[in-house]
C-alpha positions as CSV (number, residue, x, y, z in Angstrom):
1,M,101.5,82.2,96.5
2,P,99.9,82.3,99.9
3,Y,101.8,81.1,103.0
4,R,100.3,78.5,105.3
5,T,102.7,79.0,108.2
6,N,105.5,81.4,109.2
7,E,108.0,78.7,108.3
8,D,106.8,79.0,104.7
9,L,107.8,82.6,104.5
10,P,110.8,83.7,102.4
11,P,114.1,83.3,104.3
12,S,114.7,87.1,104.2
13,V,111.4,87.7,106.1
14,R,112.1,84.9,108.6
15,R,115.6,86.1,109.3
16,H,114.8,89.7,109.9
17,L,111.3,89.8,111.6
18,P,110.4,88.5,115.1
19,G,107.7,85.8,115.2
20,H,104.7,88.2,115.8
21,A,105.8,90.4,112.9
22,Q,106.1,87.4,110.7
23,S,102.5,86.5,111.5
24,I,101.4,90.0,110.6
25,F,103.3,89.8,107.4
26,R,101.9,86.4,106.5
27,E,98.3,87.4,107.2
28,A,98.5,90.7,105.3
29,F,100.2,89.0,102.4
30,N,97.6,86.3,102.1
31,N,94.7,88.7,102.3
32,A,96.2,91.0,99.7
33,F,97.1,88.1,97.4
34,A,93.5,86.9,97.5
35,Q,92.0,90.3,97.0
36,H,94.2,91.2,94.0
37,F,93.5,88.0,92.1
38,N,93.1,89.8,88.7
39,D,96.2,91.9,89.1
40,A,99.2,90.7,87.0
41,A,101.5,92.1,89.7
42,R,99.6,90.7,92.6
43,E,102.6,89.1,94.3
44,E,104.6,92.3,94.3
45,R,101.5,94.3,95.5
46,A,100.9,91.7,98.3
47,F,104.6,92.1,99.4
48,R,104.2,95.8,99.6
49,I,101.0,95.6,101.5
50,A,102.5,93.0,103.9
51,W,105.6,95.2,104.6
52,G,103.3,98.2,105.2
53,A,101.3,96.2,107.8
54,V,104.5,95.2,109.6
55,K,105.7,98.8,109.6
56,R,102.4,100.0,111.3
57,S,103.3,97.8,114.3
58,Y,107.1,97.5,114.2
59,E,110.0,99.8,113.5
60,R,113.5,99.1,112.6
61,L,116.2,100.1,115.2
62,G,119.6,99.3,113.8
63,H,119.4,95.8,112.5
64,Q,116.4,94.8,114.6
65,W,112.7,95.1,114.1
66,V,111.0,96.1,117.4
67,P,107.4,96.9,118.4
68,R,106.5,100.5,118.0
69,R,106.0,102.4,121.2
70,A,102.4,103.1,122.1
71,Y,102.9,106.7,122.9
72,R,104.0,107.6,119.4
């Protein structure tokens, strides 16, 4: 199911990601969910794509997700 706002995201996503990363997750999830409308596993696929989008801009350091450094 698509998410209208970051507050609609699953608690596990809201708890772990900063606000900007939540927005990246939500937008990627919604786009993937819409594009894979004929796929029986579309929600699972959308979650994978959304986490991949977050990981392109953020990295996990310890228990926190922080923006990736530009020089990497």
